[in-house]
C-alpha angles and dihedrals in degrees: 000000000000114000131184129190118209134173110231131205091026141073093213129077117248092025131089119028121317118222133180117223120199120194113208137171092220134004113282116224115290090245093053092051090050091049093050091050091049091048092050093047092201118137087253140012115195126212119198139182122200115231096170138333094290103023126074138164115234139193131172130211130190121197084265097052143278119340130203099230137009126178107189095046090049090052091046092049092050090047091055092046092050090047098046114017118012118102113252092248093055112106101166133043120199119209120198109207131191095229109024105038121228118351125187131209119193124194111229111176107301093341131085115215119205124196109212135171114261118235117237110237125216118192113237132185118274106244136201087243090061091050092049093048097048094035092233134058119265117222092214138012133198136183129217119134083316136034114258117197121188120210134196100251146005095251091060091055094045095048101040120118105196124205103247094202092052091044089056090061095054121097119264133059090256131014120225129194118200141171139171110282132228100209094019133039091251140001122210147169128205129210128191112176090151087064094044090255111119093192128004105219094215118000117201098181089047088061088059082072099034099049096050088053096049094040090060093040096050095033093232133113101206116063138166112219130194125206106212100205121131089268095040129200143198125227124192105209140187124188122204104165109263091025132058118193117208122188133183147137131262139198132204117244105174149340126217145171112231118220095222 
């Protein structure tokens, strides 16, 4: 099995979010895909099957199991395809997924733009459990697939040291912390203890929550977002209601042949 590792949402190695991409002729067993994801220990490992030069099947696994949507591993998969396999006249790759329908990635210069479904946000009360988990009180909270908590300032988000055990008891598949940015429109961090991922370095699907919020708040459709993890990453985003476009760069780290 051929496997690549690429860093997404960055143009520098050891920054952004690393993803493993496995190219297969047919889906391996569920257990094998879980085992490979656990062995890799990245926030996501992608598995993809080529249908034709611009159409692929795609699934994503965290160390804790399969997930419904993943941005950075989709970007990384498209990056590898454009680098190694796609005809020169191919501008867009379509991925058919088991849980999120068809997703497209378009190459625009040195960026790869993904078109993802936006999550509908419902405001929920800020609770003492949220404050205890994040170590500081959010000023607002919203639920989509994930929990989105809004904080007063960027420094609070950058400096927080959440309690992973307490985060795991909050609602939402992931938990995101966000604030208005100084050099960017917004700054965020993403945590996924329920998926055995303490912190997701750059979370694409999380920005399908974050960008709808800030688009409405700032009254603008095009935003530049920064993920303030230790590795860091930049996302170029556009919100259009039901769809959130996320664009970024990627860089190849390694290639390997798995003995499985």
